[in-house]
C-alpha positions in Angstrom: 47.4 128.8 150.3 46.2 125.2 150.1 45.2 125.9 146.4 48.6 127.5 145.6 50.4 124.5 147.4 48.3 122.0 145.3 49.0 123.8 142.2 52.7 123.8 142.9 52.8 120.0 143.8 50.9 119.3 140.7 53.4 121.2 138.6 56.1 119.4 140.3 54.8 116.1 139.7 54.1 116.9 136.1 57.7 118.0 135.8 59.0 114.8 137.3 56.8 112.9 134.7 58.0 114.8 131.9 61.7 114.3 133.2 61.1 110.6 133.4 59.9 110.4 129.9 62.6 112.7 128.5 64.3 111.0 125.5 67.7 109.7 126.1 70.1 111.5 123.6 72.8 109.6 121.8 75.7 111.6 120.2 76.9 109.7 117.2 80.4 110.6 115.5 80.4 109.6 111.9 82.2 110.2 108.6 80.8 112.2 105.8 80.7 109.3 103.3 77.6 108.8 101.3 76.2 105.6 103.0 76.4 107.4 106.5 74.8 110.6 105.1 72.1 108.3 103.7 71.6 106.6 107.1 70.9 110.1 108.8 68.0 110.5 106.3 66.6 107.2 107.3 66.6 107.4 111.1 62.7 108.2 111.4 62.5 104.4 111.1 64.6 104.0 114.3 62.9 106.8 116.0 59.5 105.2 115.3 60.8 102.0 117.0 62.5 103.7 119.8 60.6 106.9 120.6 62.6 107.2 124.0 66.0 107.9 122.1 66.9 110.9 120.4 70.1 111.1 118.0 72.7 113.9 117.7 75.1 113.6 114.8 78.6 114.9 114.5 79.6 114.3 110.9 83.2 114.9 110.0 85.7 114.4 107.1 87.7 111.2 107.6 90.9 112.5 108.8 89.2 114.9 111.3 86.9 112.1 112.4 89.8 109.9 113.2 91.6 112.7 115.2 88.6 113.7 117.3 87.4 110.1 118.1 91.0 109.0 119.0 91.6 112.0 121.4 88.2 111.6 122.9 88.5 107.9 123.7 92.2 108.2 124.8 91.4 111.1 127.2 88.2 109.5 128.3 86.4 112.6 127.2 82.9 111.1 127.0 81.9 113.2 124.1 80.3 110.3 122.0 78.2 107.5 122.7 78.5 105.8 119.2 81.9 105.9 117.4 82.4 105.3 113.6 85.7 103.5 113.6 87.5 101.1 111.4 89.2 97.7 111.3 92.5 99.1 112.3 91.2 100.7 115.7 88.8 97.9 116.9 91.2 95.2 118.1 93.7 97.7 119.4 91.2 99.6 121.4 89.2 96.6 122.6 92.7 95.3 124.0 93.1 98.5 125.9 89.6 98.3 127.3 88.3 101.3 125.5 85.3 99.6 123.8 82.2 97.8 125.1 81.8 94.2 123.7 78.6 94.1 121.5 76.7 91.3 123.6 73.2 92.7 123.4 72.4 93.3 119.7 69.2 91.3 119.8 68.2 87.7 119.3 67.4 88.3 115.5 70.6 90.1 114.8 72.4 87.1 113.3 76.2 87.7 114.0 76.9 84.4 112.2 75.6 86.0 108.9 78.5 88.6 108.9 81.2 87.8 106.4 84.0 86.0 108.2 87.0 88.4 107.1 84.9 91.5 108.1 83.7 89.9 111.5 87.1 88.5 112.5 88.7 92.1 112.0 86.3 93.5 114.4 86.6 90.9 117.1 89.0 90.2 120.0 89.2 86.7 121.6 86.0 85.7 119.8 83.9 88.7 121.0 82.6 91.4 118.8 83.5 94.9 119.7 82.0 96.9 116.6 79.3 96.1 114.1 80.1 96.8 110.5 78.1 99.3 108.8 79.7 98.6 105.5 82.6 96.5 104.4 84.9 96.9 101.6 88.1 96.0 99.7 89.4 98.0 96.7 89.2 97.3 93.0 89.4 99.1 89.6 86.5 101.1 88.4 86.9 102.1 84.8 85.2 103.7 81.8 84.1 101.0 79.3 83.4 103.7 76.6 86.9 105.0 76.8 88.5 101.6 76.8 86.6 100.7 73.6 87.5 103.9 71.9 91.3 103.2 72.7 91.0 99.6 71.6 91.6 98.3 75.1 90.2 95.4 77.0 90.4 95.4 80.7 91.4 92.0 82.1 89.5 90.7 85.3 92.9 90.8 87.1 95.2 93.5 85.4 98.8 94.1 86.0 100.1 97.5 87.0 102.1 97.8 83.7 98.6 97.3 81.8 97.0 100.0 84.0 99.9 102.5 83.4 99.7 101.8 79.6 96.0 102.1 79.5 95.9 105.3 81.6 98.3 107.1 79.3 96.2 106.0 76.2 92.8 107.2 77.5 94.2 110.6 78.9 92.9 113.6 77.1 94.2 116.6 79.3 92.8 119.3 76.8 89.4 117.6 77.3 89.9 117.3 81.0 89.7 113.5 81.0 92.5 111.9 83.0 93.5 108.3 82.5 93.7 107.5 86.3 92.5 109.0 89.7 94.3 107.8 92.8 94.4 109.0 96.4 96.9 111.8 97.1 95.6 113.5 100.2 97.8 112.8 103.2 96.5 110.5 106.0 97.2 107.1 107.3 93.6 106.0 106.1 93.8 108.3 102.9 96.9 108.1 100.6 98.6 105.5 102.9 95.8 103.1 102.7 96.1 103.2 98.9 99.9 103.1 98.8 100.3 100.5 101.6 98.1 98.1 99.6 99.9 99.0 96.3 103.2 98.5 98.0 102.2 94.9 99.1 101.6 94.0 95.3 105.1 95.4 94.5 106.7 93.1 97.2 107.4 96.0 99.7 106.7 95.8 103.3 106.6 98.5 106.1 108.8 96.4 108.4 111.1 93.2 108.2 110.8 90.4 110.8 112.9 92.6 113.3 110.7 95.6 112.9 113.3 97.4 110.9 111.6 100.0 108.5 112.0 99.1 104.8 111.5 102.5 103.1 115.2 102.3 102.0 114.5 99.1 100.1 114.1 98.9 96.2 110.5 97.6 96.4 109.4 101.0 98.0 111.3 102.9 95.5 109.6 101.0 92.7 106.2 101.6 94.3 106.5 105.3 95.0 108.3 106.1 91.7 105.6 104.2 89.7 102.8 106.1 91.5 104.3 109.4 91.2 105.1 109.1 87.5 101.8 107.7 86.6 100.0 110.5 88.4 102.1 113.1 86.6 101.5 111.6 83.2 97.9 110.5 83.5 96.4 112.0 86.8 94.4 115.1 87.4 95.9 118.4 88.4 96.1 118.9 92.3 96.0 115.1 93.0 97.9 115.6 96.3 94.7 117.1 97.8 92.5 114.4 96.5 91.0 111.6 98.9 88.0 109.3 98.3 85.3 111.9 98.2 87.3 114.2 95.9 88.1 111.3 93.3 84.5 110.1 93.6 83.3 113.6 92.5 85.8 113.6 89.6 84.9 110.1 88.4 81.3 110.8 88.6 81.6 114.0 86.5 83.4 112.2 83.7 87.0 113.3 84.4 88.6 109.9 85.4 89.1 107.1 82.8 90.0 104.7 85.8 89.8 104.9 89.6 91.3 102.4 91.9 89.5 102.8 95.4 87.1 101.3 97.7 84.5 98.8 96.5 81.9 100.7 98.4 82.1 103.4 95.6 80.6 101.1 93.0 77.0 101.8 94.0 77.6 105.7 93.6 79.5 105.4 90.3 76.7 103.4 89.0 73.8 105.4 90.3 72.4 107.8 87.6 71.4 110.2 90.3 75.0 110.6 91.1 77.0 109.7 88.1 77.2 111.1 84.6 78.9 108.0 83.5 76.6 105.4 85.4 76.0 103.3 82.4 79.6 103.1 81.3 81.4 101.7 84.3 83.2 98.3 84.5 85.1 96.7 87.4 88.2 94.7 87.7 90.3 93.3 90.7 92.9 95.7 92.1 96.2 95.3 90.1 99.2 93.1 90.7 102.9 92.9 89.7 102.9 89.1 89.2 104.2 88.4 92.7 101.0 86.7 94.1 99.5 89.8 95.8 96.8 92.1 94.5 96.9 95.7 95.5 93.4 95.5 97.4 92.8 96.2 101.0 90.1 95.0 103.7 88.2 97.6 105.7 85.0 98.0 107.5 83.5 101.4 108.7 81.9 100.1 112.0 79.9 101.3 114.8 81.2 100.9 118.4 80.3 102.0 121.9 83.2 103.6 124.0 83.8 102.3 127.4 83.1 105.7 128.9 79.4 105.9 127.6 76.7 106.0 130.2 74.1 105.1 127.5 75.4 101.6 126.5 71.9 100.1 126.2 70.5 102.8 123.9 73.8 102.8 121.8 73.5 98.9 121.3 70.0 99.5 120.1 71.0 102.0 117.5 73.9 99.9 116.4 71.8 96.8 116.1 69.2 98.9 113.9 72.0 100.4 111.6 73.8 97.2 110.9 70.9 94.7 110.7 69.4 92.9 107.8 66.3 95.0 108.4 68.3 98.2 107.7 69.5 96.6 104.4 65.9 96.0 103.5 64.9 99.7 104.4 67.5 101.1 102.1 66.6 98.8 99.3 62.8 99.9 99.8 63.9 103.7 99.5 66.8 103.7 97.2 66.9 100.2 95.5 68.9 97.2 96.1 72.2 98.5 94.4 72.4 101.1 97.1 72.4 99.1 100.3 75.5 99.3 102.4 77.7 96.4 101.0 80.3 94.0 102.2 78.9 92.9 105.6 76.5 90.0 105.2 76.5 86.7 103.4 72.9 86.8 103.0 73.1 90.0 100.9 75.4 88.3 98.5 73.1 85.3 98.3 70.0 87.5 97.5 69.0 87.3 93.8 67.6 90.8 93.9 70.8 92.2 95.0 72.9 90.2 92.5 70.6 91.4 89.7 70.6 95.1 90.8 74.5 95.2 91.6 76.7 94.4 88.6 79.7 94.9 91.1 78.4 92.4 93.8 80.7 89.4 92.9 83.8 91.6 92.3 83.3 93.1 95.7 83.0 89.7 97.4 85.9 88.3 95.6 88.0 91.3 96.5 87.0 91.0 100.2 87.7 87.3 100.3 90.9 87.6 98.6 92.6 90.1 101.0 94.5 88.4 103.7 95.3 90.4 106.8 97.5 87.7 108.4 99.7 87.3 105.3 99.5 90.8 103.8 102.9 90.8 102.0 105.1 88.9 99.6 107.9 88.5 102.1 107.2 87.6 105.8 106.3 90.5 108.4 105.8 90.6 112.1 102.4 92.4 111.7 98.9 91.9 110.5 96.7 94.4 108.6 96.5 94.7 104.7 96.5 98.6 104.2 97.8 99.4 107.7 100.0 97.9 110.3 98.0 96.8 113.4 100.2 98.4 116.1 99.1 101.6 117.9 102.1 103.6 116.6 100.8 103.3 113.0 98.3 106.0 113.2 100.9 108.7 113.8 103.5 107.0 111.5 101.1 106.6 108.8 100.0 110.2 108.9 103.6 111.5 108.8 104.7 109.1 106.0 101.6 110.1 104.3 102.5 113.8 104.3 105.9 113.0 103.0 104.6 111.0 100.1 101.8 113.5 99.3 104.7 116.1 99.1 106.5 114.0 96.6 103.4 113.7 94.5 103.0 117.6 94.6 106.6 117.9 93.3 107.7 119.6 96.6 110.4 116.7 97.1 111.8 113.9 95.2 110.9 110.3 95.6 114.3 109.4 97.1 114.0 112.4 99.6 110.5 111.3 100.7 111.7 107.7 101.2 114.9 108.7 103.0 112.7 110.9 105.4 110.2 108.1 105.9 113.0 105.6 106.8 114.4 108.1 109.2 111.3 109.1 111.0 109.9 105.6 111.2 113.2 104.1 112.5 113.4 106.9 115.2 109.7 106.3 116.4 110.2 102.5 116.4 113.2 102.7 118.4 111.7 105.1 120.8 108.7 102.7 121.2 110.9 99.8 121.9 110.3 97.6 118.7 114.0 98.1 117.6 116.6 97.1 120.2 
């Protein structure tokens, strides 16, 4: 009996020891963009440094990620320990008390090295609430070979009229080469990110200073008409279904003459492993209409800890690893400097090895620095944000308006009908929310 009891006690103590050393599991929600997918392949480095932390990934398409993460945090679901969120959500969610301030990223993290426009967008009252994994603006990526063949020269800062003319000239529909690829997939962070930034350059705005929606104004009609006509004449078929990843695939397979989108795409379109046209790509600033604003945005995909997480310490360790200078060095050692996540740290842009490997580095930094979230439009507005309006209601509004504009691109409605519906729905929601008296 004594032997059996001893064996049971021994087994129980072994079990207790096993439980004491069981790894803590972090559930990380992230987007299926290339840099995040690459991060998952490099986490052995994190595990080696943190053997007591296990990682479970939930990798989702952009629109689905936003929906799931927003629902989880708003309902205090506690499904995730680390969230991949953007510049739009961070200050709004921090203000609601939904995010943990990142006060423990480690002595060597160097928050001061983060680019000021990116860091400021992820802070509230001087505290960092999310750490940028990569930062971006938008710019023109174009095929130098097609431009040369057509006798065209891309200016450093092209106008929309030049872009339209060039797109038509280099389109070869029988050869499946389309002059321009632009986002058409509905979503506040998909087509509306592009169209809101574009509308800024056309002199449009979402709201006037009294929060009255402006979709019934000529500047929005000019923006949407120009976009729909350009895509009909020089865009690929089925463009209303194309977001960032779909257009990246089209560009890399040689089917787009130009693509105006996130600066983060530069490393993918110039990587011979990914792109058939890697050695033929040039870069320019996002276009303008001569009104003093370029159509470029400002964004950072960032990592944050929801206030409901019981694993804050482990989550901050992971975030510090994934957004550190050391992580950039790790990617450079495995994939080359051109492929490190861009747009977050001043030290990266001061690094001669990066400058040499990344022909797009200066254009990316210039684009990020030229975006002004506090003065995003030609006319004055009561909101901040470049390709979004920094109010909680924008997520729903942007998605609804995005669906209306995507339908206009698909030919299911006219531009006038889409704008009238956008004006109606936005006025209704803003009145209901108390912005319009």
